[in-house]
Short mmCIF file of the C-alpha atoms (twelve columns), coordinates in Angstrom:
data_MODEL
# 
_entry.id   MODEL 
# 
loop_
_atom_site.group_PDB 
_atom_site.id 
_atom_site.type_symbol 
_atom_site.label_atom_id 
_atom_site.label_alt_id 
_atom_site.label_comp_id 
_atom_site.label_asym_id 
_atom_site.label_seq_id 
_atom_site.Cartn_x 
_atom_site.Cartn_y 
_atom_site.Cartn_z 
_atom_site.pdbx_PDB_model_num 
ATOM 1   C CA . UNK A 1   -9.272  26.491  -7.033  1 
ATOM 2   C CA . UNK A 2   -8.974  23.660  -9.539  1 
ATOM 3   C CA . UNK A 3   -5.703  23.476  -11.420 1 
ATOM 4   C CA . UNK A 4   -5.196  21.679  -14.760 1 
ATOM 5   C CA . UNK A 5   -3.882  18.158  -14.469 1 
ATOM 6   C CA . UNK A 6   -0.598  17.587  -16.214 1 
ATOM 7   C CA . UNK A 7   2.454   15.517  -15.445 1 
ATOM 8   C CA . UNK A 8   5.511   14.544  -17.446 1 
ATOM 9   C CA . UNK A 9   5.292   11.192  -15.672 1 
ATOM 10  C CA . UNK A 10  1.749   10.376  -16.778 1 
ATOM 11  C CA . UNK A 11  0.920   8.506   -19.947 1 
ATOM 12  C CA . UNK A 12  -2.675  7.452   -20.623 1 
ATOM 13  C CA . UNK A 13  -3.287  3.782   -21.316 1 
ATOM 14  C CA . UNK A 14  -3.562  2.870   -25.002 1 
ATOM 15  C CA . UNK A 15  -6.436  0.497   -24.318 1 
ATOM 16  C CA . UNK A 16  -9.271  1.184   -21.887 1 
ATOM 17  C CA . UNK A 17  -11.716 -1.344  -20.523 1 
ATOM 18  C CA . UNK A 18  -14.523 -1.985  -23.017 1 
ATOM 19  C CA . UNK A 19  -18.157 -2.872  -22.634 1 
ATOM 20  C CA . UNK A 20  -20.133 -5.379  -24.663 1 
ATOM 21  C CA . UNK A 21  -19.277 -5.321  -28.345 1 
ATOM 22  C CA . UNK A 22  -16.118 -3.308  -27.727 1 
ATOM 23  C CA . UNK A 23  -17.951 -0.044  -26.957 1 
ATOM 24  C CA . UNK A 24  -17.004 2.133   -24.020 1 
ATOM 25  C CA . UNK A 25  -19.326 1.625   -21.031 1 
ATOM 26  C CA . UNK A 26  -20.789 4.810   -19.601 1 
ATOM 27  C CA . UNK A 27  -19.055 6.102   -16.508 1 
ATOM 28  C CA . UNK A 28  -21.387 6.068   -13.492 1 
ATOM 29  C CA . UNK A 29  -20.792 9.762   -12.778 1 
ATOM 30  C CA . UNK A 30  -23.566 12.158  -13.763 1 
ATOM 31  C CA . UNK A 31  -23.489 15.975  -13.772 1 
ATOM 32  C CA . UNK A 32  -24.986 17.635  -10.702 1 
ATOM 33  C CA . UNK A 33  -25.651 21.396  -11.083 1 
ATOM 34  C CA . UNK A 34  -23.373 22.354  -8.174  1 
ATOM 35  C CA . UNK A 35  -21.231 25.073  -9.763  1 
ATOM 36  C CA . UNK A 36  -22.440 28.437  -8.464  1 
ATOM 37  C CA . UNK A 37  -25.628 26.882  -7.090  1 
ATOM 38  C CA . UNK A 38  -27.719 27.932  -4.133  1 
ATOM 39  C CA . UNK A 39  -27.818 24.711  -2.097  1 
ATOM 40  C CA . UNK A 40  -29.996 23.605  0.797   1 
ATOM 41  C CA . UNK A 41  -29.774 20.402  2.843   1 
ATOM 42  C CA . UNK A 42  -32.688 18.670  4.497   1 
ATOM 43  C CA . UNK A 43  -32.733 15.431  6.466   1 
ATOM 44  C CA . UNK A 44  -30.040 13.259  8.055   1 
ATOM 45  C CA . UNK A 45  -26.701 12.621  6.334   1 
ATOM 46  C CA . UNK A 46  -23.721 10.318  6.747   1 
ATOM 47  C CA . UNK A 47  -21.241 13.187  6.449   1 
ATOM 48  C CA . UNK A 48  -21.490 16.196  8.750   1 
ATOM 49  C CA . UNK A 49  -23.275 19.242  7.395   1 
ATOM 50  C CA . UNK A 50  -20.063 21.225  7.838   1 
ATOM 51  C CA . UNK A 51  -18.216 18.737  5.627   1 
ATOM 52  C CA . UNK A 52  -20.944 18.865  2.979   1 
ATOM 53  C CA . UNK A 53  -21.007 22.661  3.142   1 
ATOM 54  C CA . UNK A 54  -17.238 22.838  2.633   1 
ATOM 55  C CA . UNK A 55  -17.467 20.458  -0.314  1 
ATOM 56  C CA . UNK A 56  -20.119 22.646  -1.984  1 
ATOM 57  C CA . UNK A 57  -18.226 25.874  -1.365  1 
ATOM 58  C CA . UNK A 58  -15.223 24.461  -3.213  1 
ATOM 59  C CA . UNK A 59  -17.312 24.868  -6.366  1 
ATOM 60  C CA . UNK A 60  -18.567 28.405  -5.655  1 
ATOM 61  C CA . UNK A 61  -21.901 27.123  -4.385  1 
ATOM 62  C CA . UNK A 62  -23.692 28.955  -1.574  1 
ATOM 63  C CA . UNK A 63  -25.255 26.825  1.149   1 
ATOM 64  C CA . UNK A 64  -28.444 28.353  2.583   1 
ATOM 65  C CA . UNK A 65  -30.711 27.318  5.434   1 
ATOM 66  C CA . UNK A 66  -33.979 28.815  4.131   1 
ATOM 67  C CA . UNK A 67  -35.907 26.198  2.144   1 
ATOM 68  C CA . UNK A 68  -38.376 28.898  1.098   1 
ATOM 69  C CA . UNK A 69  -35.629 30.909  -0.572  1 
ATOM 70  C CA . UNK A 70  -34.453 30.820  -4.171  1 
ATOM 71  C CA . UNK A 71  -32.509 27.567  -4.036  1 
ATOM 72  C CA . UNK A 72  -31.360 25.760  -7.176  1 
ATOM 73  C CA . UNK A 73  -30.152 22.472  -5.648  1 
ATOM 74  C CA . UNK A 74  -31.819 20.567  -2.803  1 
ATOM 75  C CA . UNK A 75  -29.839 17.725  -1.237  1 
ATOM 76  C CA . UNK A 76  -32.189 15.294  0.489   1 
ATOM 77  C CA . UNK A 77  -31.057 12.994  3.290   1 
ATOM 78  C CA . UNK A 78  -32.831 10.315  5.303   1 
ATOM 79  C CA . UNK A 79  -36.153 10.715  7.111   1 
ATOM 80  C CA . UNK A 80  -37.463 13.560  4.935   1 
ATOM 81  C CA . UNK A 81  -41.147 14.083  4.123   1 
ATOM 82  C CA . UNK A 82  -42.245 14.737  0.540   1 
ATOM 83  C CA . UNK A 83  -41.263 18.253  -0.503  1 
ATOM 84  C CA . UNK A 84  -42.421 20.448  -3.366  1 
ATOM 85  C CA . UNK A 85  -39.596 22.417  -4.933  1 
ATOM 86  C CA . UNK A 86  -38.512 23.851  -8.249  1 
ATOM 87  C CA . UNK A 87  -34.888 23.081  -7.403  1 
ATOM 88  C CA . UNK A 88  -32.966 20.103  -8.713  1 
ATOM 89  C CA . UNK A 89  -33.180 17.354  -6.084  1 
ATOM 90  C CA . UNK A 90  -30.390 14.890  -5.383  1 
ATOM 91  C CA . UNK A 91  -29.259 12.579  -2.604  1 
ATOM 92  C CA . UNK A 92  -26.033 12.778  -0.620  1 
ATOM 93  C CA . UNK A 93  -24.696 9.817   -2.613  1 
ATOM 94  C CA . UNK A 94  -25.534 11.543  -5.919  1 
ATOM 95  C CA . UNK A 95  -23.901 14.780  -4.773  1 
ATOM 96  C CA . UNK A 96  -20.708 12.913  -3.857  1 
ATOM 97  C CA . UNK A 97  -20.942 10.468  -6.793  1 
ATOM 98  C CA . UNK A 98  -20.991 7.401   -4.565  1 
ATOM 99  C CA . UNK A 99  -21.975 4.364   -6.648  1 
ATOM 100 C CA . UNK A 100 -21.918 0.582   -6.383  1 
ATOM 101 C CA . UNK A 101 -20.076 0.338   -9.696  1 
ATOM 102 C CA . UNK A 102 -16.658 -1.336  -9.505  1 
ATOM 103 C CA . UNK A 103 -14.278 -1.081  -12.497 1 
ATOM 104 C CA . UNK A 104 -12.081 -3.874  -13.825 1 
ATOM 105 C CA . UNK A 105 -9.174  -2.227  -11.992 1 
ATOM 106 C CA . UNK A 106 -8.613  1.114   -10.331 1 
ATOM 107 C CA . UNK A 107 -5.773  2.163   -12.679 1 
ATOM 108 C CA . UNK A 108 -8.109  1.458   -15.612 1 
ATOM 109 C CA . UNK A 109 -10.700 3.820   -14.109 1 
ATOM 110 C CA . UNK A 110 -8.094  6.556   -13.639 1 
ATOM 111 C CA . UNK A 111 -6.907  6.125   -17.238 1 
ATOM 112 C CA . UNK A 112 -10.495 6.471   -18.390 1 
ATOM 113 C CA . UNK A 113 -11.133 9.615   -16.339 1 
ATOM 114 C CA . UNK A 114 -7.963  11.285  -17.625 1 
ATOM 115 C CA . UNK A 115 -8.769  10.268  -21.216 1 
ATOM 116 C CA . UNK A 116 -12.201 11.896  -20.854 1 
ATOM 117 C CA . UNK A 117 -10.753 15.194  -19.646 1 
ATOM 118 C CA . UNK A 118 -10.998 14.973  -15.870 1 
ATOM 119 C CA . UNK A 119 -8.498  16.996  -13.819 1 
ATOM 120 C CA . UNK A 120 -7.538  15.314  -10.554 1 
ATOM 121 C CA . UNK A 121 -5.999  17.610  -7.980  1 
ATOM 122 C CA . UNK A 122 -6.080  19.005  -4.453  1 
ATOM 123 C CA . UNK A 123 -8.149  21.903  -3.284  1 
ATOM 124 C CA . UNK A 124 -6.099  25.108  -3.636  1 
ATOM 125 C CA . UNK A 125 -3.249  23.213  -5.259  1 
ATOM 126 C CA . UNK A 126 -0.701  25.401  -7.034  1 
ATOM 127 C CA . UNK A 127 0.957   22.485  -8.806  1 
ATOM 128 C CA . UNK A 128 0.071   19.794  -11.321 1 
ATOM 129 C CA . UNK A 129 -1.963  17.487  -9.091  1 
ATOM 130 C CA . UNK A 130 -2.296  13.975  -10.502 1 
ATOM 131 C CA . UNK A 131 0.983   12.290  -11.419 1 
ATOM 132 C CA . UNK A 132 0.435   8.618   -12.228 1 
ATOM 133 C CA . UNK A 133 -1.361  5.432   -11.338 1 
ATOM 134 C CA . UNK A 134 0.461   2.785   -9.313  1 
ATOM 135 C CA . UNK A 135 0.572   -0.887  -10.269 1 
ATOM 136 C CA . UNK A 136 3.644   -2.336  -8.563  1 
ATOM 137 C CA . UNK A 137 4.492   -5.925  -7.613  1 
ATOM 138 C CA . UNK A 138 5.693   -6.397  -4.038  1 
ATOM 139 C CA . UNK A 139 6.543   -9.259  -1.723  1 
ATOM 140 C CA . UNK A 140 5.252   -7.293  1.260   1 
ATOM 141 C CA . UNK A 141 1.939   -8.381  2.743   1 
ATOM 142 C CA . UNK A 142 1.759   -5.320  5.001   1 
ATOM 143 C CA . UNK A 143 0.314   -2.246  3.300   1 
ATOM 144 C CA . UNK A 144 2.294   0.492   5.055   1 
ATOM 145 C CA . UNK A 145 5.564   -1.346  4.364   1 
ATOM 146 C CA . UNK A 146 4.623   -1.756  0.702   1 
ATOM 147 C CA . UNK A 147 3.835   1.965   0.367   1 
ATOM 148 C CA . UNK A 148 7.151   2.940   1.955   1 
ATOM 149 C CA . UNK A 149 9.103   0.524   -0.230  1 
ATOM 150 C CA . UNK A 150 7.420   1.906   -3.336  1 
ATOM 151 C CA . UNK A 151 8.053   5.520   -2.289  1 
ATOM 152 C CA . UNK A 152 11.764  4.866   -1.714  1 
ATOM 153 C CA . UNK A 153 12.260  3.655   -5.285  1 
ATOM 154 C CA . UNK A 154 9.765   5.955   -7.025  1 
ATOM 155 C CA . UNK A 155 11.294  8.255   -9.653  1 
ATOM 156 C CA . UNK A 156 8.327   10.599  -9.202  1 
ATOM 157 C CA . UNK A 157 8.970   11.031  -5.467  1 
ATOM 158 C CA . UNK A 158 12.715  11.422  -6.026  1 
ATOM 159 C CA . UNK A 159 12.228  14.023  -8.757  1 
ATOM 160 C CA . UNK A 160 9.771   16.140  -6.761  1 
ATOM 161 C CA . UNK A 161 11.900  16.067  -3.606  1 
ATOM 162 C CA . UNK A 162 15.044  16.953  -5.584  1 
ATOM 163 C CA . UNK A 163 13.254  19.915  -7.154  1 
ATOM 164 C CA . UNK A 164 11.788  21.138  -3.838  1 
ATOM 165 C CA . UNK A 165 13.072  24.630  -2.914  1 
ATOM 166 C CA . UNK A 166 13.652  24.090  0.817   1 
ATOM 167 C CA . UNK A 167 16.579  22.409  2.576   1 
ATOM 168 C CA . UNK A 168 17.203  21.720  6.270   1 
ATOM 169 C CA . UNK A 169 19.807  23.219  8.549   1 
ATOM 170 C CA . UNK A 170 21.033  21.357  11.649  1 
ATOM 171 C CA . UNK A 171 18.953  23.726  13.794  1 
ATOM 172 C CA . UNK A 172 15.783  22.928  11.857  1 
ATOM 173 C CA . UNK A 173 16.463  19.194  12.055  1 
ATOM 174 C CA . UNK A 174 16.499  19.454  15.858  1 
ATOM 175 C CA . UNK A 175 12.906  20.765  15.823  1 
ATOM 176 C CA . UNK A 176 11.293  18.098  13.644  1 
ATOM 177 C CA . UNK A 177 7.861   16.941  14.799  1 
ATOM 178 C CA . UNK A 178 7.558   13.361  16.043  1 
ATOM 179 C CA . UNK A 179 4.729   12.916  13.516  1 
ATOM 180 C CA . UNK A 180 7.294   12.780  10.689  1 
ATOM 181 C CA . UNK A 181 10.095  10.376  9.852   1 
ATOM 182 C CA . UNK A 182 12.832  10.470  7.205   1 
ATOM 183 C CA . UNK A 183 12.113  8.579   4.011   1 
ATOM 184 C CA . UNK A 184 15.884  8.062   3.718   1 
ATOM 185 C CA . UNK A 185 17.495  8.015   7.205   1 
ATOM 186 C CA . UNK A 186 20.770  9.221   5.670   1 
ATOM 187 C CA . UNK A 187 19.360  12.152  3.700   1 
ATOM 188 C CA . UNK A 188 16.696  14.604  4.951   1 
ATOM 189 C CA . UNK A 189 16.491  16.125  1.477   1 
ATOM 190 C CA . UNK A 190 14.771  12.964  0.205   1 
ATOM 191 C CA . UNK A 191 11.673  13.919  2.170   1 
ATOM 192 C CA . UNK A 192 9.800   13.328  5.396   1 
ATOM 193 C CA . UNK A 193 6.794   11.057  5.609   1 
ATOM 194 C CA . UNK A 194 3.686   10.440  7.667   1 
ATOM 195 C CA . UNK A 195 0.581   8.306   7.185   1 
ATOM 196 C CA . UNK A 196 -2.763  10.108  7.003   1 
ATOM 197 C CA . UNK A 197 -6.277  9.102   7.972   1 
ATOM 198 C CA . UNK A 198 -7.966  8.025   4.751   1 
ATOM 199 C CA . UNK A 199 -11.367 9.276   5.926   1 
ATOM 200 C CA . UNK A 200 -10.006 12.816  6.303   1 
ATOM 201 C CA . UNK A 201 -7.845  12.756  3.176   1 
ATOM 202 C CA . UNK A 202 -10.873 11.816  1.057   1 
ATOM 203 C CA . UNK A 203 -12.144 15.411  1.234   1 
ATOM 204 C CA . UNK A 204 -8.865  16.968  0.068   1 
ATOM 205 C CA . UNK A 205 -9.139  16.304  -3.672  1 
ATOM 206 C CA . UNK A 206 -11.587 15.815  -6.544  1 
ATOM 207 C CA . UNK A 207 -11.729 15.006  -10.250 1 
ATOM 208 C CA . UNK A 208 -13.436 17.677  -12.354 1 
ATOM 209 C CA . UNK A 209 -14.444 17.742  -16.022 1 
ATOM 210 C CA . UNK A 210 -16.570 20.630  -17.265 1 
ATOM 211 C CA . UNK A 211 -19.631 20.475  -14.992 1 
ATOM 212 C CA . UNK A 212 -19.061 16.931  -13.693 1 
ATOM 213 C CA . UNK A 213 -17.452 16.499  -10.284 1 
ATOM 214 C CA . UNK A 214 -16.160 13.154  -9.035  1 
ATOM 215 C CA . UNK A 215 -15.401 13.584  -5.357  1 
ATOM 216 C CA . UNK A 216 -12.218 12.307  -3.753  1 
ATOM 217 C CA . UNK A 217 -14.465 10.349  -1.413  1 
ATOM 218 C CA . UNK A 218 -15.960 8.539   -4.401  1 
ATOM 219 C CA . UNK A 219 -12.532 7.776   -5.883  1 
ATOM 220 C CA . UNK A 220 -11.197 6.342   -2.632  1 
ATOM 221 C CA . UNK A 221 -14.311 4.244   -2.024  1 
ATOM 222 C CA . UNK A 222 -13.975 2.898   -5.571  1 
ATOM 223 C CA . UNK A 223 -10.314 2.089   -4.954  1 
ATOM 224 C CA . UNK A 224 -11.300 0.313   -1.745  1 
ATOM 225 C CA . UNK A 225 -13.895 -1.734  -3.644  1 
ATOM 226 C CA . UNK A 226 -11.133 -2.848  -6.038  1 
ATOM 227 C CA . UNK A 227 -8.362  -3.716  -3.577  1 
ATOM 228 C CA . UNK A 228 -9.788  -3.798  -0.052  1 
ATOM 229 C CA . UNK A 229 -7.974  -1.812  2.638   1 
ATOM 230 C CA . UNK A 230 -6.249  1.369   1.467   1 
ATOM 231 C CA . UNK A 231 -3.814  3.793   3.099   1 
ATOM 232 C CA . UNK A 232 -2.367  7.244   2.410   1 
ATOM 233 C CA . UNK A 233 1.367   7.961   2.607   1 
ATOM 234 C CA . UNK A 234 2.372   11.636  2.460   1 
ATOM 235 C CA . UNK A 235 5.985   12.608  1.699   1 
ATOM 236 C CA . UNK A 236 6.839   16.256  2.415   1 
ATOM 237 C CA . UNK A 237 9.877   18.315  1.493   1 
ATOM 238 C CA . UNK A 238 9.811   19.634  5.061   1 
ATOM 239 C CA . UNK A 239 8.481   18.040  8.235   1 
ATOM 240 C CA . UNK A 240 5.493   20.388  8.211   1 
ATOM 241 C CA . UNK A 241 1.805   19.811  7.472   1 
ATOM 242 C CA . UNK A 242 1.807   22.873  5.210   1 
ATOM 243 C CA . UNK A 243 5.152   22.234  3.518   1 
ATOM 244 C CA . UNK A 244 5.610   23.653  0.027   1 
ATOM 245 C CA . UNK A 245 5.818   20.293  -1.746  1 
ATOM 246 C CA . UNK A 246 4.094   17.053  -0.800  1 
ATOM 247 C CA . UNK A 247 3.635   13.794  -2.686  1 
ATOM 248 C CA . UNK A 248 0.742   11.561  -1.667  1 
ATOM 249 C CA . UNK A 249 0.696   7.876   -2.533  1 
ATOM 250 C CA . UNK A 250 -2.723  6.294   -2.001  1 
ATOM 251 C CA . UNK A 251 -3.155  2.584   -2.524  1 
ATOM 252 C CA . UNK A 252 -3.941  -0.930  -1.420  1 
ATOM 253 C CA . UNK A 253 -2.772  -4.494  -2.043  1 
ATOM 254 C CA . UNK A 254 -4.785  -6.565  -4.502  1 
ATOM 255 C CA . UNK A 255 -5.188  -10.382 -4.204  1 
ATOM 256 C CA . UNK A 256 -2.220  -10.879 -6.571  1 
ATOM 257 C CA . UNK A 257 0.109   -8.994  -4.229  1 
ATOM 258 C CA . UNK A 258 0.338   -5.830  -6.327  1 
ATOM 259 C CA . UNK A 259 0.206   -2.333  -4.899  1 
ATOM 260 C CA . UNK A 260 -2.587  -0.460  -6.724  1 
ATOM 261 C CA . UNK A 261 -3.409  3.222   -6.432  1 
ATOM 262 C CA . UNK A 262 -2.394  6.698   -7.517  1 
ATOM 263 C CA . UNK A 263 0.134   9.460   -6.861  1 
ATOM 264 C CA . UNK A 264 -0.795  13.098  -6.289  1 
ATOM 265 C CA . UNK A 265 1.557   16.087  -6.079  1 
ATOM 266 C CA . UNK A 266 0.494   19.086  -4.011  1 
ATOM 267 C CA . UNK A 267 2.204   22.492  -3.941  1 
ATOM 268 C CA . UNK A 268 1.330   25.225  -1.450  1 
ATOM 269 C CA . UNK A 269 3.232   28.483  -1.234  1 
# 
């Protein structure tokens, strides 16, 4: 389920990066007829077939094994002989919108996507999804420390945790998983955090506009091309993987020592 993107914290940039002559350059994302499609895969892929299947099913597409059937989209991997088909043919990279294009900055790309009507959110999210881009100066040269420092002063994180419906009793505090730590050691109501594997998190969200899908994998690879190493910090209202409220800060440190990235809010009830 894709929810509309809206946040009281987000304001689109007044000026977006321009191409030659001041015109807007075309975004490198092209529509792939995935919505409601009958999809078949043939060949060898970088992602597992199960991962690709799950990605397709998020958009009401049916993955089939019979190449002789009535398929509408054929995704072709490596080491595939020439095939005759009436279906639309695309590569794994085209399906997932993986390109070599690198924007002027990652926040500029996000501003552009939002301005052009893309909704950026989690799968099955019941909340607003995208909150804001991050462009924050820090003296820290260690990425995890920079993310934690940013989270502890972020008005977005503070607001979401304050509005979260759950609070801890002393009994619940005694059962907290070792995977979580307090964002504020003096106040469990400020949230519990853990770092996530970026490679797994990449499949948890997408940007969608009409029939165009920009995968979370594509967005994170683009961010990585802009800033180098990236990491994912998740702050939960409870020390549970499936807590009601969670704020995810995804970012990296650019050569100028700024933390660059984005903030996503996820609600599951």
